[in-house]
N, C-alpha and C positions, 0 to 999 in steps of 0.2 A: 669239117662242119662244127662252129661253136655254138650249144645253147648260153645263152646267159641270164642271169635276172641280179638287179641292182649290184653290178660289179665294174663299174665304169673304170676305178684304178687300176683292178687288177686285169681288166678286159684288153688296157692298150701294150700292157706288156706281154699278154697272150697273142694279141694281133699283130703286135711289131715280129714275133720271134718267127709267125708265118710268112709276114712279109720279107724278112730276111733269108728264106731259105736259100739254098743255092741250088735246087730244082725248082723250076719256076711256072711249071706247065701245070697250073691247079686255079678253079675259083675257090675264095674264100665265101661261107655261107655263115652268114650269123641270125640265129633264132633270139629274139629278145622277148622272153615270156613275162612282158608286162613291167620292165623297169621304169624306176621312177627319179633316178639320178644322173640323167644328162647323157646315157649311153646312147640316146638316139643323136646327140647334138655331134658325139664322137663320131659317132659311123658316117654324118655328114660331114665332117671334118676331111674324112678319108674318101670319099666318094670325088673328091677335086683331083684327085690323085688317077693315074692310069693303071687302075688294077680292077681284076675281074671282081669284084664283090658283090655279093645278093646280102639284103639284109628285110628281112621279115619281123615285123612285131606282132604281138597278140595279146590279150587279156592274160593273166596269170593263169595257168593251168598246169605248169608241174616239167618239170626236165624231161620226160619221157613223152610229153605231146610235142615239146621243144624239139626232140632227136626225131622222132617221126616225122616232124613237118619236114627239118632239113634234110633228112634222107628222101623225101617225096621229090623237094624243089631239086635236090642236086641232077647236075647232066651226065657227069663224068660216071664210069665205070667202076671205081674205089670211091667208098668214103672212108677220109681219115680223122677220128673224131679227136678231138681237143676242147676240155672243160675250159672256161673262162677264167679260173684261177691256176692253169698251167701253163706250160711254155716249153715251145722245142729247142734242139740244138740247132744250127744251121743246116746241118747236113741230114736231116729226119728224112725228107721226103725223097732227097737222092739216094740214102743206101735201102730204102724201102723200095723205092724204084727198081734198083739194081737186084734185089730179092725177088722181084717179081717177075724181072725179065729171066732170072736163073730158075726159079721154081713155079712153072707158068701152070702146073697143076693145083698148086694152092691158091683160097682165096683168102685166109685171114693170115695176117703178119703183123707181131708186136713186137717192141725191144724193150730192154732194159729201161729202168725208171731209178730216180732220186728224188727222194722226198726230203721236203724243209719243213720245219716246224718253228715261228716266230724267229726266221731267220739261221736256225740252226741245222745243220745235215743230221738225218736221222738214220742210224746205223739200221740194215734191211735184217730182218730174222730169218731165219731158216726156211719157216713157212711161206715165205714170200719169193723164195725163188722162183724166179721164171720157167715156164715148162715147155716145152717143144714136142709136135708131133700129135698122134691123137690124146688128148689130156681131158677128157672126160673125167675120169676118177681123181684129176688134180682138182676139178671143178667143183666136186661135191663139199670138200670141209668148207672152203672159203671162196672168195672172187679171184681167181690166180689170173685175171688178164686184165689188165687196168684200161680202162676205153682212151684214155688220153696218149694210149703208148699204140693202140690199133689201128690198123687199116685193113677194111673189109670188103668184098666185092659187094657192087649193089645188089647182085644176083643173088646172093646169099639170103638176103631180107626178104626176097620174091619168094624164096622155098621155105624160111622157116617162121616167117612172120618179124613184124616190130617189137619195138619194144613195148610191153606192158602197162597200159596206162593205168590202171586201177591200182598200180602198186606205189605207195608213197616212198618206198626205199628198196634199194638191193634189186632195182631193176636190171641192172647190168648183170648180177649172177645167172638170175634166172635168165638172161638173153644168153649168156656163156653157157649155160646146162644146155640151152635148146641148138647153139651152133656145134659144140663140142661133140654133143651125141653123135653128130653125122659127118662133122668135117675136121680135115687136120689143120694144125695150127704149125704156122714157122716161126720162131723167134731169130730177132736179127740180135745177136748177143753183144750189143754194145748200149752204152747208157745216153739214149738220144733223145730223154723224155725227162721234165722236173717238174716235181709238184710242190704244192705249197698246201700244208694239213693243219689242222686241229683249230679251226677258225668256227665260231658256232654258229655260221650262216649254212656249214657244211652239212647233207644231211647225215652223215656218219655221225656227226656230233649233235644234231638237233633232234634227231628221231629217235624215237622211246622204243626200245626192243627190236632192234633190228632182226633178230632171229625169226619173228614171226612173219618176215617176208621171204625170209630163206626157206621157211616151213612150207609156204605157200608157193614157193619154186617148185620145190622137192614133189609135192604132192600132185601138182601140176603134171607134172614130167612123167611120174608113176601111172597117173589117169590116162595119159595121154597113149600110152603103148608105146611111143619113141625112144626108150633108154634100152639102148643095146642090150642083148640077152644076157654075156658076161658079165655087165656093169648092174642089173637088177637087183640082185643083193644087197651088194654095197651100197645103191640108192637108198633101198631102204631100210637099210643100217645106219646111214647118214639122218633119214627121217626122222627113225625112231631115237637117234642120237641128240637132235636136235630139240625133240619133241620135250623129252626128259630133262632136260637142262632148262627148257624154258618155263615147264610146268614146275620144277623145282623153284623157281624166280615168283612165280605167280604165288605159289603157296607162302612163302616168305612176307609179298603183300596182301594175305588174308583173299587171295583171288582165287578160292578153291573151286569154284564151279570152272572157270578158264583153266585152270591146271586138268581138272577131270577132261574136261573139253579136248586140251591139247595130246592129253595123253592117250585119249581114243583115235585119235587121226590116222596113227600106222595100222591100227587094226582090220582097216578097211581093204587091206591087203594080205591077212591072214588066208595060206592055203585050206 
C-alpha cells in the first residue's frame, strides 16, 4: 500500500519496484492525498497493463488518513507498507512470504534497510539496528521499525486500531508502541528495502518539534492502560526524558509557558 502526495517522479520508481517483485500474488493500492503533479495521469498509464491496481484520490488530509484509507480498501490478509519515496529489492515480498509460512503465529514482519541521501549511502548507527521478538522497549526511544520495511497482518489493525489522524508526524512511532505492546515482531535479516531521505518534503524534515508527537504517543500509552506491566516504569521514564528535553528547547525559545506545560505531563502518573 502506497500513500503519495506530489511525488510523481519518485512514485514511478517506487511502483516499478513492486511490479518487479518475484512474488506476484498481490494488489497494489495507491492512495493519492490530493496530488497536483500528474500522479493521476501516471496511474492511468499503468491501468492499461494487466496488473491488480487500485487507485484512490482524495483532497489533502495527511499521510495517516491515506494509510488508513488504504488499509480499509485492502482485500488481502497482509498489508505491505511502502512510502512513495522508497523502493524494494525484487525479492522483498518473496522473502516475507517465506517467513510468513515459516512463522505462522507472527503477525508483523520487517526487514533491514539502506538509506540514501542525495544519492549517497548513509551509514546506519547502532541505534538504528533492527530488533526482533518482543520489541516494545526498543520502540520507546525512537521508531525502531520503518514502515516501508514492514508487513502487518490486517487483523492487527482490527485489534489495536488504525493510524492516529490527529498526529501531524510520528504517527508510525505511535502505531508501533501500540502494536509492540501486544505483538511479537520478526525481523527478516536482509536488506530488502531502500529509502531516500533528507528532502524538504519529508515530515521528519519539515515538521518542527517532532518530540511533541512522541510525547503525545507516550502519554496516550500510559493513559490507555495497555502498557505491559514490566514496561510501565520504562515508558514513564522515557516520557519524563522527552518532556524534559523538549521543555529545555521551549525555554531557549522563550516559550516558558510551554516548558511548564510539558514538564507537568508526567506528573499525571505520580503514585
